[in-house]
C-alpha positions, 0 to 999 in steps of 0.5 A: 433909717440906714443900717450902720454898716460899720457895726452891721456887716453885709452878711445876711443882707439881701437887696431888691430894686424896684418901684416901691409903694407902701403906707408907712403908717395908719392914715385916714387919707391913703389917697395922699399919705403913701410912700412911693419910690420910682426907683426904690431899694428894699433891704432885708435881713433874717426875715425883717425889713432893714431899709426902704428908700430911694435906690440911687441915693442910698445904694452906696451905703450897701457897697457890694450888696447882692441885689435882686433887680426887679427894675420896672416892676412894682414891689408892694407889701404882701396882701392881707386877706381877712376872710376866707374859707380854706375847705371851700377851695375846691368848690369855687365857681359852683353855680349860684344860689343865695347864701342859705341854699348855697351852704346846704347844696355845696359848702357842707358836703365839701367840708365833710371831706376834711374829717380826713387829716391826709385829705385836709393836709393835701388841700392845705398845700393847694390853698396856700399855693393859690394864696402865694401865686396871687401875692397874698402873704397873710390871711384870716381863715375859716377851717372846717369843724374838724380839729385835724383840718385846723392842725393841717392848715397850721402845719402847712403855714408853719412850713413857710413861716407864714403869718396865718390866723385861723380857727376851727369852725364851731357849729352845733345845730342847723347843719348836717349831723355829720358836721356838728360839734357840741359846746363841750367839744367846741370849747375843748378842741378850740382850747387845745388848738390855742395851746398848740398853735397860738403864738407859735412862730407867726401863727395866731388862733381865731375863735370861730363860730360859723355864724349865729344860726349854727351855734346854740346859746350854750356854744356861744357862751363857752366860746365867749369864755374862751375869748375872755380866757385868751384875750390875745386870740382873734375872733371871726364870724359872719354878720348880716350878709343876707336878709333871710339870714337876718330874719332867721337869727331874729327867730332863733334869738328873739330876746336880742335886739339885733344880729350883732347883739347875739355875739355881743351878749356872749362877749364876742365883739371886741378888738380883734374880732372880725365880722364878714360882710356886715351889709345890712346893719341897723344903726345900733349895730354900727355904733356897737362895732365902733364902741367895741373896736371890732372890724369888718371884712368887706367881701365884694366878689362874694356879695355880688356872686351870692346876690347878698347886697352892697356893703356901705364902706362910707358908712363904716368909715363914718363910724371909724370902724376898721375895714379890710378887703377879703376874697371870701373864697369860696363864696368869693370868686377869686383868690386875687386881691387885685380882682377883689379890689376891682370889685370893691370899686364897682360896689362903691360905684353902685353905692355912689361913693368912689373908691380911690385906688390907693384907698383900696390898696390900703384896705388890703395892706396897712389898713388891714394890719392896723385893724388886726393890731399887727401893723408892727409886723405886716402890711408895710415895708417899715424897718423892723417889719416882717419882710412879706412882699410881692413883686408885680409886673404891670406889663404882663401882657400885650394889653397892659403894655399898651395901657401903661405906655403913657400912664404909669403914676402909682394911682394909675398902676394900682387902679388898672391892675385892679381891673386887668390884673390877676395872678399873671401879674405876680412875678414873685412872692416873699414871706419872711424874706424867702421866696414862696412863689416865683413865676415860671418865667418873668414877664418882659 
């Protein structure tokens, strides 16, 4: 698709020259079904992609266009992180426990700090800077139980016109008294946040019961009512991450046939619902997720760090359940989606299923957008999509220069970056066509 320059003058157009790689559509074969331009051109205007294609064959259509030359660098759609905890930024790399002890010893005390709006607002800026320096342009995020912390996060994201999905955590039992809300306050605060932020600019609200053990039936019921009242909002929670957690859910909800049935009973399993982990699912749970159109956030670094188990990606895809990659900061150990992809590869290796690098890239770009129903806006570089993209330098140090001296196919670039790469590879990150991160020096 070319711009009709006769009727659309170059005013407002911006061009970028680089190796360009993306998935133009939903696919079940990302290994082969991708678009790659060795010498590519991306053109944007007013925060939207106008054109993506080969540079030499199309540059004449954009005579005198101001080009940002990233030749030799790799331009990708901005990464989408589908499960992370904003208040846990400062507790990354806390010495390992398994899930339930880890929550008690580290998570809850840290999250209590977010009752202070000023503190939460400062941490929101830190959190978003970490996303941008790692090439992440959209995220689905858990805030804390405090309404003011969710406000602070939305305000910070709005400043950069970021597509952010976030919600106030709801939990009214089995957590410290000083972190509890109630069914009534959870419903009221969530409704107020929806009215204030959902659909404002590029922001989306997510109804967020932390997980079944920390919500009473009464709380899940009112959150289910909210989900019915506001069908366009997202839903997020945790599911079957840890064997002890699953046993706890069964003891708290003995009338339900399995963990997912608790959420389903209250109307919280539907399209737009994203469940983190889903490692130890029963057969009926796989089927329920598929039938309802819900999605799974695959969090490999967190699952390995907390010893939770190995996610079965092949099983999820056999059931046609949308899967997307996620860091799960701070149970996850890095903000880097590249590192997360590398750990996903290892998890699949241990499962006896090889994860092709293009498949992995799809799960953190277009595949994630499709699962969220946002593929018309993010996840790709199609004309009309939001101009969220990242520039990576595959040759960011001596080792990578050696690694790529003779091997630089698209698959090889992505795979090696998933093993060797981190924020050092990020040259620049753009949101809605504007730079939100630029490396102090561009790598040679």
